[in-house]
C-alpha positions as CSV (number, residue, x, y, z in Angstrom):
1,M,89.5,-29.2,-64.3
2,I,87.1,-28.2,-62.3
3,F,85.2,-30.0,-60.2
4,H,81.9,-28.7,-58.4
5,L,79.8,-30.0,-56.2
6,Y,76.0,-28.1,-55.9
7,D,74.5,-30.3,-53.6
8,D,73.9,-33.8,-51.8
9,S,72.9,-35.8,-55.0
10,G,75.8,-34.7,-56.9
11,C,78.0,-32.3,-59.1
12,D,80.0,-31.8,-62.7
13,V,83.1,-32.1,-63.7
14,I,84.1,-29.7,-66.4
15,A,87.5,-29.5,-68.2
16,V,88.9,-27.4,-71.7
17,Q,89.0,-30.9,-73.5
18,K,86.6,-33.3,-73.3
19,E,89.3,-36.1,-73.3
20,E,90.8,-35.7,-69.9
21,L,86.9,-36.6,-68.6
22,L,87.3,-40.1,-70.4
23,P,89.2,-41.9,-67.0
24,L,86.7,-40.6,-65.1
25,Y,83.7,-41.6,-67.5
26,S,85.4,-44.8,-67.6
27,R,86.0,-45.7,-64.1
28,L,82.6,-43.1,-62.2
29,N,80.1,-44.4,-64.6
30,Q,77.9,-45.7,-62.5
31,W,77.6,-42.2,-60.7
32,V,76.2,-40.4,-63.4
33,L,72.4,-39.5,-62.9
34,E,70.1,-41.5,-64.5
35,N,68.2,-37.9,-65.8
36,D,72.0,-36.5,-67.5
37,R,72.9,-40.4,-68.8
38,S,71.5,-39.8,-73.0
39,R,73.4,-36.4,-73.4
40,I,76.8,-38.1,-71.6
41,D,77.0,-41.5,-73.2
42,Q,76.2,-40.3,-76.4
43,M,79.5,-37.7,-75.7
44,F,81.6,-40.3,-75.2
45,Q,80.6,-43.0,-76.9
46,Q,82.0,-41.0,-80.1
47,M,85.2,-41.3,-78.2
48,L,85.4,-45.3,-77.6
49,P,86.9,-47.4,-79.8
50,N,84.5,-49.2,-82.5
51,N,82.2,-51.8,-80.1
52,Q,83.3,-50.6,-76.9
53,K,80.3,-50.1,-74.9
54,R,79.8,-48.0,-72.1
55,P,81.1,-48.8,-68.9
56,D,78.9,-50.3,-66.4
C-alpha cells in the first residue's frame, strides 16, 4: 500500500488490489473528497455485501 500526501487538502492511497483499501474506505469514508466521491463509491459498492450502503 502506498500513501501519497500531495498537499494540505488530501492524499492518494494506492494498493495493488482494491480489496486492501476496503477497510480504509469503510473507516475513513468522510475523508473522501466530494469531487472524487462518485467514482470511489462506485468502485467500492461492487465489493460491499448486498443491501449494504456506503458508510457515513
